[in-house]
N, C-alpha and C positions, 0 to 999 in steps of 0.2 A: 634525592628520590632517587627512583635508579633509571639507567639508560635505557633498559628493556622492559616490555610489555607482554604478557599471555594477548594471543591474538586467535581467531578460526581464520586462516588463510586459504585461499582456492590457489589451486596450481595447475587445473586442468579437469576436464570428463570425470568424474568421480575419483576426483584428488583435492580433498579441502584436509587441512590439516592445523589441530590445536598448538602453536609453538611459540615460541619466544621473537619477539620482532622488538624492532627501534623503535622509543618513544616518538612518537613525530614532534617536531619542530615548528615555531613559526615561519613563514616561507614569505608571506606576502603581510603588508603593514595593517589588511583588512582582515586576517587570519583570527580565530582564535584558535586554542587548545582547552578541549573538555574532558577532565576527569569522568570517565560514562560511570553510573550507576547504576542503572537497568537499561536490557536492550533487550531484543526479541528477534525472532526467524521469518522472514517472509517468503510468500510462494514463490517469489522471483529470486532470491537467495537458493532454492529448493533448482529453480531453473537452471541457473548459472554455474552448480554444483554438477548439474545432468548433462550440463555441454548448451545449454539452450544460446548461451553469448560467448561466441569463439571471442568476437572482436576485442573483447577486454584483452586478449594476452596480445593481439597484432596491434591497437591503437598501443599499447606496452610497449614492444618494440619499436614500432614507429618513430616513439617519440624518443623512446632514451638508448634505445638499439641492443634493452638488455628483456627477462622477466623475471622477477624475482615472488611473483604469485600476488594476489590481491589481499588484501580484509576484505571480508566482505561485513554487509549491511548496513541501512539507511535509518534504522528507527532508534531513538536512544534521548535519555533524560542524564543530567548529568550537573559536575558544577565548574564554574569556567575555571580553568589553573594558570593560562598565561592571557593574553592580550596584547595584538599587535598595537603600533602607532598609532594608527589611522581610528582604531576601534571607539566609537564614542558610547554608545549606550548598552556595554555592557563591562562588568571589571572582576577581578580575581572576586571568586567567592559565591560568583551569584549562583544561583538554582536555576537550568536551562532546560526547554526542550529542543531538542535540534532534528530542523527541519530536512526533509529527504534531499530540496530542491535547493539547493546553490543556486544566491541572483546576484549580479551585479546592483543592480535597481537604476542603472542609466543608458543601458543599451537600448537601442529600437523596441525588441522586443520586452524587454520588458517594460519600458513607456507603456506597451498594451494589456501588461500583467499578463503574458507569456511566458511566464520565467521560467517556464520546464527548460526553455529551447534560448534563453541567455544566451546572447553571442560573446561573452567574454570567459567564454571555458567555464560555466557554469551549467544551470539544470539539474538533472538527473545525473550526478557523477561521482556521488557519496557511496560506498562501498562497490562502483560499478567501474569509473574511470581512475577515480583516487580510492586509498584507504576507508574503512566506513567503520562502525560504531559497535563492530561484535568483536571489542578490542577495552583496554584499559583504560587507550585513552586515543582521544579521535582529533584530528585536525578539520578544524571547518572554515572553509573559505566563507568570505564575505559575511561576517560575523553578524554586524548590526542589522542584514537584510536576510537571515538564515538560520536566526535562533530568536525564541520566545522564551521571556520572564516562566519561570514553572510557579502558579501559586501557594503558597504554603497548604491552602483548603484542600488542593487537586489530589484527589487518588493517584498517584504516580504510577500504575499500573494503566490507568485510563490518559495517563498524561503520553505513557510511551504510543501509543496508537495515533496521536496527534502530529507523531512526526509524518505517517505516510499514509496507513490505513484509512483513516477517520476521511481525511481532506480527499484522497483517490477516489474513494467510496460515492463521496457528495459532490465533487466537481462533476467528474466523470459519466459516474451512472446517473445521480440525480439531476444535477444540474443542467447535463447535455442531455439527458431523456427528457428533461423539459416539464418535471412531474407537477401538476396542480390537482387542486381540490377538484377532488369527484374524481379521480383519475382510475384507472384501473394499471396495474402494474405489474410484471412476470420479471421474477429475480430468477435469474436460470441459474444454479451455484450457488450453496449458502456457506461456503467457506469463508475467511476474515472481512474479503473485500463482499462480499454476496450480502454478509451481514451488517456490515458496515451501511452498504447500501439501503437496505431494510430498515434499518435506526436513522439514518437521515432522510429518507424519504418518508417518515412521518412529518416532518417541519410541516411538508404540505398537505399533508393532510389526504392523498389518495382515498378513496372509498374501499378499493381493493386491493391487496399484495398478495401475490401467490409466490411463493418459494418451492421452487423444485432444484431436487437432489437427488442422488441415489440413496444417501445418509441417512437413516431413520431417526441418527442420532441428533443428528445438525438441526433434522427436519422439526425434532420437538423444540428444540432450544428455536429457530426460527418462531413458529407457534409461540415461545413465553418472549418473544422480543417484539411482537406485533403481526405477525403476517398474520391474515383471514385464512387463507387455505396454504395446504402444502399437498405438492406431488412428490411421490416416490419413482421418478424416473426409471428404474429398474424392474417395477412392478405393475406399473401402467402407463399407456402411451399419453406422454405429458401433455401433447399438441390437442388430441382429443379432448380431454379433458378441460384444459385452459378456454377452449372452443365451449366448451359445454360450462365452465362455470361462467362466459362472458356473452351468453346468447347467441352464441356462433359470432361475433363480430370480433373477438381478438382483444387485444388489451392497448391500453394508448403505449405504454411504454414498456418497452422488453430491454431488461438489461444484463447483457452478457459478462458472468464472470467468471469464468473460468479459463481460455482462450485455447479451447478445442474447438473441433469442427461439430461434432456431436451437442454441443452446446449452443455455436451460434445456429446451426440449423433449425432448433428449437426456437429459437430469436425470431427471427425470418421467417416462422410457419404460424407464430402466433401474436404478428403485430396487424393492427388493423389499418385501415386506410387510414392515412392523415395521421398517421403515428411514429413514432421515435424506435429506432430500435440505437441502445448506446451500448457500445462495448466499450469495456472495464478489462477484460479478460486479457493477455497477454500472448500474443500466439506467434507461436515459432516455426508454425507451417501454413500450407495456404489451406484456404476454406473453398467451398463451392459455395459461389454467393449469385443466388439463383435470380439475377436480375431480370431475365426473359418471364419471371412473374412477379417482381416487384417494381419494374418500370412505372406499372399503370397505378400504383397504390399511393403516389404523392409523398411517399416516407423520407422522414429525416434519419441519416444514420452518422452516427457519430464516433469518433474516434480520438485514444489521447492520451498525454503523461501529465498526470498531475500538476498543476502550476503552485499548489498550496497558497492561493488569495483568497483564500478562505479559512486559514487556519486559525485566525483570529477570532473569527467567530464561533467557529466551535468551541474554542477553548471557554470561549463566557460559556455557551451550551451544557458543555461538561462541566465546569464549576458548579453550574447551577444544581445538578446533580440528576436534570430531567433525562437523560438518556443511562439506558443498563448498561452502561458499556462493561463494567467491571465483571459481569459473567461471562465475558468475552476470554479473561488471563485464564486460562483451565488449569492449566500446569504451571508451576515454579521451578528451578532450577541453578544451583550455583553455580559460578560462573566455571570452576574446574569440572562441572557436567557438563560443558557444551557440547560436548560431543555424543552423549546421552540427548542433549535438548533435541540437536539434530536427528536421530534417529528414529525419535518421539514424532516429532512435527513430520517427518518423510511419511510413518504410519500415522498418519492422522486419523483415518478412521478408525483402526482397530485401538489406537489409545482414546478415544473419545477426544481430541486436541482441535481447540480453536486455533486459540493461540498462547502458544508462553514462553512466558519471561522467566530471562537469566537477568540474577541478582549479582551484577559486576563487584559493587562492594556497598 
């Protein structure tokens, strides 16, 4: 095996490069090295590229005194190439799903299933604080707790979504939003996360699912995926329309799935008394939080980073074929076309892209 590999590397704002990097090696006995076969690009990767997370470089310099860039990506599937001496559940040759969350399984937070905040240098670190999956190989810490066996019967495009987009949508949008049978739900933003919220909300049989976006192509897909109503917020007053649909009451759950002030504002204006606002989007700037209007409404407002504690359940649901997830994989690229894939995903509306899949091997 060669000592180098190709990878997509972030160096700073608007500076990513597809270049040669050293192949990762086992550092801790709980590590595994995975040969990536498929990966994808997440909206968070675009945010990092655009300079939304300068702490990546700052932390690297603090820990090592230097900055060599960061390999992006936290979604992927592959084949186990090597395992550390303490890894018991996986062996060389196993096909696996790489979770975006690395968890030790023993710290106080992990014992509470708060894996996103693992106290032993775990949590969301892949493609953020350590090198990620947009490469030919990736090192996975805490392999026994952070990998999932990939069933041969599962569509591999769908398997990639189990790394992040599907558990994030389900846990932070649907579970935190406390969606129940008969509820009315508004999903503001129908990108990959919003679409994941739309699909997994249907596990809980809400009566009304309203999808809100500015992209007619995505709204058409949302309708196909199970939305009962769609609203193009660039063409009509989304707040007024939601209130019309719900008889003036508002929705039981409003999910913010973008991470910008206009989408947050819709959510805080359409949630009914006693309802839930589930913030799923990654916010890089402050928003106007109308507490002077909301304090009286007995609301529950949640935020969060995925814990991936429902990945196993979602895997079984996907294996059953009941969710039309494969439709989300709208574009496929070879690994050598990584830069083109980023350009397409960056211009998702014009390219009619939902998720881009990169075939690494």
